[in-house]
C-alpha positions in Angstrom: -184.5 -56.2 77.7 -187.0 -59.0 77.0 -187.7 -59.1 73.2 -191.4 -59.7 73.9 -191.6 -56.5 76.1 -189.7 -54.5 73.5 -191.9 -55.8 70.7 -195.1 -54.8 72.7 -193.8 -51.3 73.3 -192.9 -50.9 69.6 -196.3 -52.2 68.6 -198.0 -49.6 70.8 -196.0 -46.7 69.3 -196.6 -47.9 65.7 -200.3 -48.3 66.3 -200.5 -44.7 67.5 -198.5 -43.4 64.6 -200.5 -45.3 62.0 -203.8 -44.3 63.4 -202.8 -40.6 63.6 -201.5 -40.6 60.0 -204.7 -42.2 58.7 -207.0 -39.9 60.5 -205.0 -36.8 59.5 -205.0 -37.8 55.8 -208.7 -38.3 55.7 -209.7 -34.7 55.3 -209.4 -31.1 56.1 -211.0 -31.4 59.5 -207.7 -32.7 61.0 -205.8 -29.8 59.4 -208.4 -27.4 60.6 -208.0 -28.7 64.1 -204.2 -28.2 63.9 -204.7 -24.7 62.6 -207.0 -23.9 65.5 -204.4 -25.0 67.9 -201.8 -22.8 66.3 -204.1 -19.9 66.4 -204.0 -19.9 70.3 -200.9 -22.0 71.2 -197.4 -21.2 70.1 -196.4 -23.8 67.5 -199.7 -25.5 68.3 -198.2 -26.9 71.6 -199.1 -26.3 75.3 -195.6 -25.3 76.0 -196.3 -24.1 79.6 -198.0 -27.4 80.5 -195.2 -29.4 78.9 -192.5 -27.4 80.7 -194.3 -27.8 84.0 -194.5 -31.5 83.5 -190.8 -31.7 82.8 -190.0 -29.7 86.0 -192.3 -31.9 88.2 -190.9 -35.1 86.6 -187.4 -33.8 87.1 -188.0 -33.2 90.8 -189.2 -36.8 91.2 -186.3 -38.3 89.3 -183.4 -36.2 90.5 -184.4 -34.7 93.9 -186.5 -37.5 95.3 -184.3 -40.2 93.8 -186.7 -41.7 91.4 -183.8 -42.2 89.0 -181.2 -44.7 90.1 -182.9 -45.7 93.4 -185.4 -48.4 94.2 -187.1 -46.3 96.9 -188.3 -42.7 96.5 -187.5 -40.2 99.2 -190.8 -38.6 100.4 -190.6 -37.8 104.1 -188.7 -34.4 103.8 -190.9 -33.3 100.9 -194.3 -33.5 102.6 -196.2 -30.5 104.0 -196.0 -31.5 107.6 -196.5 -28.0 109.1 -196.5 -24.3 108.4 -193.2 -24.1 110.3 -191.5 -26.4 107.9 -191.0 -24.3 104.8 -189.2 -26.9 102.7 -192.1 -29.3 103.0 -194.7 -26.7 102.3 -192.8 -25.6 99.1 -192.0 -29.0 97.7 -195.1 -31.1 98.7 -197.1 -30.2 95.5 -194.1 -31.2 93.4 -193.2 -34.5 95.1 -194.9 -37.8 94.7 -195.1 -41.1 96.6 -194.2 -43.4 93.7 -194.2 -43.7 89.9 -197.9 -44.6 89.8 -198.7 -41.5 91.8 -196.6 -39.3 89.4 -198.0 -40.8 86.2 -201.6 -40.4 87.4 -201.2 -36.8 88.3 -199.1 -35.8 85.2 -201.4 -37.5 82.6 -204.3 -35.7 84.1 -202.5 -32.4 84.1 -201.4 -32.9 80.5 -205.0 -33.2 79.4 -206.6 -30.5 81.5 -203.6 -28.2 81.5 -203.7 -28.2 77.7 -207.4 -27.3 77.7 -206.7 -24.5 80.2 -203.7 -23.2 78.3 -205.7 -23.2 75.1 -208.4 -21.2 76.9 -205.8 -18.7 78.2 -204.1 -18.5 74.8 -200.5 -17.6 74.2 -201.7 -14.8 71.8 -203.8 -11.8 72.9 -207.5 -12.3 72.6 -209.5 -9.6 71.0 -209.1 -7.1 68.2 -206.4 -4.5 68.2 -204.1 -6.4 70.5 -200.7 -7.0 68.9 -199.0 -10.3 69.9 -195.7 -8.5 70.7 -197.1 -5.2 71.7 -195.8 -5.6 75.3 -194.0 -8.1 77.5 -197.4 -9.2 78.8 -198.6 -9.9 75.3 -195.4 -11.7 74.3 -196.5 -15.3 73.4 -193.1 -16.8 74.3 -193.2 -15.3 77.8 -196.8 -16.4 78.2 -196.0 -19.9 77.2 -192.6 -20.4 78.9 -192.8 -18.1 81.9 -196.4 -17.1 82.8 -198.0 -20.5 82.8 -195.4 -22.2 85.0 -195.4 -19.3 87.4 -199.2 -19.4 87.8 -199.1 -23.2 88.1 -196.5 -23.1 90.9 -198.3 -20.3 92.6 -201.5 -22.4 92.7 -199.4 -25.3 93.9 -198.1 -23.3 96.9 -201.6 -22.1 97.8 -202.9 -25.7 97.8 -200.1 -26.7 100.1 -200.6 -23.8 102.5 -204.4 -23.9 102.7 -204.9 -27.7 102.8 -205.3 -29.0 106.3 -203.0 -31.8 107.2 -200.0 -33.2 105.4 -200.2 -33.6 101.6 -197.9 -34.7 98.8 -198.5 -34.6 95.1 -199.5 -32.4 92.2 -203.2 -33.4 92.2 -204.3 -30.0 93.6 -202.9 -28.3 90.6 -204.5 -30.9 88.3 -207.9 -30.0 89.9 -207.2 -26.3 89.4 -206.6 -27.0 85.7 -210.0 -28.9 85.6 -211.7 -25.9 87.3 -210.2 -23.5 84.8 -211.2 -25.6 81.9 -214.8 -26.1 83.2 -215.8 -22.5 83.0 -214.5 -22.2 79.4 -215.3 -25.6 77.9 -217.5 -27.7 80.1 -218.3 -30.4 77.5 -214.7 -30.6 76.4 -213.7 -31.0 80.0 -215.9 -34.1 80.3 -214.3 -35.5 77.1 -211.0 -34.8 78.9 -211.9 -37.3 81.6 -212.1 -40.0 79.0 -208.9 -38.8 77.3 -207.1 -38.8 80.7 -208.0 -42.5 81.2 -206.8 -43.4 77.7 -203.5 -41.5 78.1 -202.9 -43.1 81.5 -203.5 -46.5 79.9 -201.1 -45.8 77.0 -198.3 -44.6 79.4 -198.6 -47.8 81.5 -198.7 -49.8 78.3 -195.4 -48.3 77.3 -193.9 -48.7 80.8 -195.2 -52.2 81.6 -196.6 -53.6 78.4 -196.8 -57.2 79.8 -197.6 -57.8 83.5 -197.6 -61.1 85.4 -199.3 -61.1 88.8 -200.5 -63.6 91.3 -203.0 -63.5 94.1 -201.7 -62.4 97.5 -202.5 -60.7 100.7 -202.4 -56.9 100.9 -201.9 -55.0 104.1 -202.4 -51.3 103.4 -204.9 -48.6 103.7 -207.8 -48.5 101.3 -207.2 -46.5 98.1 -209.6 -43.7 99.2 -207.7 -43.2 102.4 -204.8 -41.9 100.4 -206.9 -39.1 98.7 -206.3 -35.6 100.0 -209.8 -34.4 99.1 -209.2 -31.0 100.8 -206.4 -30.2 98.4 -208.5 -31.4 95.4 -211.4 -29.2 96.4 -209.2 -26.3 97.1 -207.5 -26.7 93.7 -210.8 -26.9 91.8 -212.1 -23.7 93.4 -208.9 -21.9 92.7 -209.1 -23.0 89.0 -212.7 -21.9 88.7 -211.9 -18.5 90.3 -208.9 -17.9 88.0 -211.0 -18.9 84.9 -213.8 -16.5 85.8 -211.2 -13.7 86.7 -209.6 -14.1 83.2 -213.0 -13.9 81.5 -213.9 -10.7 83.4 -210.5 -9.2 82.7 -211.1 -9.8 79.0 -214.6 -8.3 79.3 -216.0 -11.7 78.3 -219.4 -12.8 79.6 -219.0 -15.9 81.9 -222.7 -16.8 81.3 -222.1 -20.4 80.4 -225.2 -22.5 79.7 -226.0 -24.1 83.1 -227.4 -27.2 81.4 -223.8 -27.7 80.2 -221.9 -26.5 83.2 -223.8 -28.4 85.9 -223.7 -31.9 84.3 -220.1 -31.4 83.5 -219.2 -30.3 87.0 -221.2 -33.2 88.4 -219.6 -35.8 86.2 -216.1 -34.3 86.9 -216.7 -34.5 90.7 -217.9 -38.0 90.6 -215.2 -39.3 88.2 -212.4 -37.6 90.0 -213.6 -38.9 93.5 -214.5 -35.6 95.1 -216.9 -37.8 97.1 -214.2 -39.7 98.9 -214.6 -38.1 102.3 -213.0 -40.2 105.0 -211.6 -40.2 108.5 -209.6 -42.4 110.8 -211.3 -45.0 113.0 -208.8 -46.5 115.4 -205.5 -48.1 114.4 -205.2 -48.9 110.7 -208.9 -48.5 110.3 -210.7 -45.9 108.2 -214.3 -44.8 107.6 -215.6 -43.6 104.2 -218.5 -41.2 104.2 -219.7 -41.9 100.6 -223.2 -40.5 101.2 -222.1 -37.1 102.6 -219.4 -37.1 99.9 -222.0 -37.3 97.1 -223.9 -34.4 98.7 -220.6 -32.4 98.6 -220.1 -33.2 94.9 -223.7 -32.0 94.1 -223.1 -28.9 96.2 -219.8 -28.1 94.5 -221.3 -28.6 91.1 -224.1 -26.3 92.0 -221.7 -23.7 93.3 -219.6 -23.8 90.2 -222.7 -23.6 88.0 -224.1 -20.5 89.7 -220.7 -18.8 89.8 -220.1 -19.5 86.1 -223.6 -18.9 84.8 -224.9 -16.0 86.8 -226.3 -13.1 84.7 -228.2 -11.1 87.3 -227.4 -10.5 90.9 -230.0 -11.8 93.4 -228.6 -9.5 96.0 -229.2 -5.7 96.0 -226.1 -3.5 95.8 -224.0 -6.3 94.5 -223.2 -7.1 90.9 -223.4 -10.6 89.4 -219.6 -10.7 89.2 -219.3 -9.8 92.9 -221.7 -12.6 93.9 -219.9 -15.1 91.7 -216.6 -14.0 93.1 -217.9 -14.4 96.7 -219.2 -17.9 96.0 -215.7 -19.0 94.9 -213.6 -17.0 97.3 -215.6 -17.7 100.5 -215.0 -21.4 100.6 -211.3 -20.9 99.8 -210.9 -18.5 102.6 -212.9 -20.8 104.9 -210.5 -23.7 104.1 -207.6 -21.4 104.8 -209.0 -20.4 108.2 -209.4 -24.1 109.1 -206.0 -25.1 107.7 -203.9 -22.5 109.6 -204.6 -23.5 113.2 -204.5 -27.2 112.3 -201.1 -26.9 110.6 -199.8 -24.7 113.4 -201.1 -27.1 116.1 -199.2 -29.9 114.4 -196.1 -27.8 114.5 -196.1 -27.2 118.3 -197.1 -30.7 119.4 -194.5 -33.0 121.0 -193.5 -35.4 118.2 -191.2 -38.0 119.8 -191.2 -41.6 118.6 -192.5 -44.2 121.1 -190.1 -46.5 123.0 -186.6 -47.4 121.8 -185.6 -45.6 118.6 -182.9 -45.5 115.9 -181.6 -42.0 115.1 -180.4 -40.8 111.7 -179.5 -37.1 111.5 -182.7 -35.9 113.3 -185.0 -38.7 112.2 -186.2 -41.1 114.9 -187.5 -44.5 113.9 -189.5 -46.5 116.5 -192.4 -48.9 116.8 -195.7 -48.1 118.4 -198.7 -50.2 119.5 -201.9 -48.2 119.6 -200.0 -44.9 119.9 -202.1 -41.7 119.7 -201.2 -39.7 116.7 -200.1 -36.3 118.2 -200.8 -34.4 115.0 -204.5 -34.9 115.5 -204.7 -33.7 119.1 -208.2 -32.1 119.3 -208.4 -28.3 119.1 -210.5 -27.4 122.1 -213.3 -25.0 121.2 -215.2 -23.9 124.3 -217.1 -27.0 125.6 -217.7 -28.6 122.3 -217.0 -32.3 122.2 -214.2 -33.1 119.8 -213.4 -36.5 118.2 -210.7 -38.7 119.7 -207.4 -38.5 117.7 -206.6 -41.6 115.7 -204.0 -44.2 116.8 -201.2 -45.9 115.0 -199.7 -49.3 115.2 -196.5 -49.9 113.2 -193.2 -48.3 112.4 -193.3 -44.6 113.5 -190.9 -42.0 112.0 -190.5 -38.6 113.6 -188.3 -35.6 113.1 -188.7 -32.6 115.5 -186.8 -30.2 113.2 -189.1 -31.1 110.3 -192.3 -31.3 112.5 -192.7 -34.8 111.2 -194.7 -37.7 112.7 -196.0 -40.5 110.6 -196.8 -44.2 110.6 -194.4 -45.2 107.9 -195.2 -48.9 107.8 -198.5 -50.3 109.3 -198.1 -53.3 111.5 -200.0 -55.6 109.1 -197.8 -54.8 106.2 -194.6 -55.3 108.3 -196.0 -58.6 109.5 -196.8 -59.8 106.0 -193.4 -58.7 104.5 -191.2 -59.4 107.5 -188.9 -56.6 106.5 -189.3 -53.0 105.3 -186.8 -50.3 104.4 -187.4 -46.7 105.6 -185.8 -44.0 103.5 -184.9 -40.8 105.3 -183.0 -37.8 104.1 -183.2 -34.2 102.8 -182.0 -32.1 99.9 -178.9 -33.9 98.6 -178.7 -36.8 101.0 -180.6 -40.0 101.8 -180.1 -43.0 104.1 -182.0 -46.3 104.5 -182.9 -48.0 107.7 -184.0 -51.7 107.6 -186.8 -52.6 110.0 -187.3 -56.4 110.6 -190.1 -58.2 112.4 -189.5 -61.7 113.6 -192.3 -63.6 115.1 -194.1 -66.9 115.9 -197.8 -67.7 115.7 -199.1 -69.9 118.4 -201.5 -72.7 117.4 -205.0 -71.4 117.9 -203.7 -68.2 119.4 -202.0 -64.9 118.5 -198.4 -64.0 117.6 -195.4 -63.1 119.6 -192.9 -60.9 117.8 -190.0 -58.5 118.1 -189.1 -55.6 115.9 -185.5 -54.5 115.2 -184.0 -51.7 113.1 -180.6 -51.4 111.5 -179.4 -48.0 110.4 -176.6 -47.6 107.8 -173.2 -48.2 109.3 -174.9 -49.0 112.7 -175.7 -51.8 115.0 -179.1 -53.5 115.0 -181.4 -52.1 117.7 -184.4 -53.7 119.4 -187.4 -51.4 119.0 -190.3 -53.5 120.4 -191.2 -56.8 122.0 -194.7 -58.0 122.1 -196.5 -59.9 124.9 -196.4 -63.7 124.9 -198.7 -65.8 122.7 -200.3 -68.9 124.2 -201.1 -72.0 122.1 -204.4 -73.8 122.7 -202.5 -77.2 122.6 -202.0 -79.0 125.9 -199.0 -81.3 126.1 -198.4 -83.5 129.2 -200.8 -81.4 131.2 -199.1 -78.2 130.3 -200.0 -75.2 128.2 -197.2 -73.8 126.1 -196.6 -70.1 125.3 -193.9 -68.2 123.4 -192.5 -64.7 124.0 -189.7 -62.6 122.7 -186.7 -62.0 125.0 -183.5 -60.1 124.1 -183.7 -60.8 120.4 -184.6 -64.4 120.8 -187.7 -66.3 121.9 -188.4 -68.5 124.9 -191.1 -71.2 125.4 -192.8 -71.3 128.7 -194.8 -74.2 130.2 -197.7 -73.7 132.6 -199.5 -76.6 134.4 -203.2 -76.7 133.6 -204.0 -77.8 137.2 -202.4 -78.6 140.5 -202.8 -82.3 140.1 -200.4 -82.5 137.1 -198.0 -85.2 137.9 -194.9 -84.3 135.8 -193.7 -80.8 136.5 -191.6 -79.0 133.9 -189.1 -76.2 134.0 -190.5 -72.8 133.7 -189.1 -72.0 130.2 -186.5 -72.8 127.6 -184.9 -70.8 124.8 -186.1 -71.7 121.3 -183.2 -73.6 119.7 -181.6 -72.4 116.5 -183.0 -73.7 113.2 -182.6 -77.4 112.6 -181.7 -78.0 116.2 -183.6 -79.2 119.3 -183.7 -78.8 123.1 -185.6 -80.2 126.0 -188.2 -78.8 128.3 -188.4 -81.5 131.0 -189.8 -84.6 129.3 -190.7 -82.6 126.2 -188.4 -82.3 123.1 -188.5 -79.0 121.3 -187.5 -79.1 117.7 -187.1 -76.0 115.4 -187.3 -76.9 111.8 -187.1 -73.2 110.8 -190.7 -72.7 109.9 -192.5 -74.8 112.6 -191.6 -75.6 116.2 -192.6 -79.2 117.1 -193.1 -80.6 120.6 -192.5 -84.3 121.1 -193.8 -86.4 124.0 -193.6 -90.2 124.0 -193.1 -90.3 120.2 -196.1 -88.1 119.6 -195.3 -84.9 117.6 -197.4 -81.8 117.9 -196.9 -78.6 115.8 -197.3 -75.8 118.4 -195.7 -72.6 116.9 -195.4 -71.5 113.3 -193.0 -68.8 112.1 -194.4 -65.7 110.5 -193.4 -64.9 106.9 -192.2 -68.5 106.2 
């Protein structure tokens, strides 16, 4: 390990320990805080939250392969459809990468702690003995009850969220919702604490980072947010918090001037406004304006449900109205999710063109291929939006009801090569996908895509159309196109009066070699193809990813 990195990590830890020691020794307030924690949490620790974090981190490290592998296995652990139980059960536990995991778990550590403190390991109220029954046993509450409730919420967010999801963020939002109806101001403070904790974790993991400017080919950050799972989790948390208050005969009447601003700031800070949809191939549209309206509406709904003292509806109590405000949108989301997820299950999910097969997975390449998961659900004569299209590496699996654009075309073009990790419980394989191409001067690119499975032969997946250069040499236009895992250059006369006719085409020579095309000399210097005529050299084609 680099001594500089080790020193930076040690410095971060020492700074935290010194600061905590100094603050704790300054007076009774710190001790009072610790005593308050111990009055509601066993040993003063959120044991249920910590145990849940260990279980989720363990799933990432040992089931997804985060420990000992460069690439994490995600495809089999995504909620592709209701007919794929493994994906539905594991999607809330799985994560795309280390950054995804850290972001979700630091947030859950903060808000899960607040929620667990509100719930309390010890019975709340007079006359309730801590060990009077199994339900009141603080050890069972901390170690069993909290994880069971958390994973129950996780399963509901997976089942009721429309479209594929992956990640623990739905549960994190449920913890936020639960905390909101108990401690709205503390929840806002938790937003800042979450950012600080996230920074500290990254400071320990990567204390010194060196980066350079480069081109990025990927979807915008907001296009990776599963807002439906976040909203569903938030409402579930609010409902559970209110239900616990009612069970304890507590009055949920929180000051709306605290609850509304807290809910508003939470929704804004945690990007509940990021409403988006597909717009063509590798293109997305963000509805920020409507998203802000949703944030305001959700904040108002939470405020009314948590602060209502008197019912505005005859024959209904304030609790019933509050319950309806929370339960109705949850049920509505479920009604929407069920047919969408079932439709994705019954759609033909074959990969386009030639494919490479690995134990049920099909890896292919598509150009403007309609995403079958988003085939419109016909409702009477209503006009439905066109489904999005995908251009890039497509991975499908009929058994798992899986269809996804695993690598966008732009990213593959920029990198030249990408590794697709497929597998399931207890196994994983890697398929290497390679794009080889040439850019024509003043024109587009001609390229081919191949895939090599483990212990298998390389297979051609896709060949593009020819790319024509805007350079005219000896009265001929030159173009390049892929052909059987190589490339050929074709000459086309610009007009019928061209004196010197050339052969139709010639294969691109191997690197550092040359060939002739009539009176033209074609030289491949690995990164550029030069054309020579009468001692005049012209660069006509440039290799991608040179």
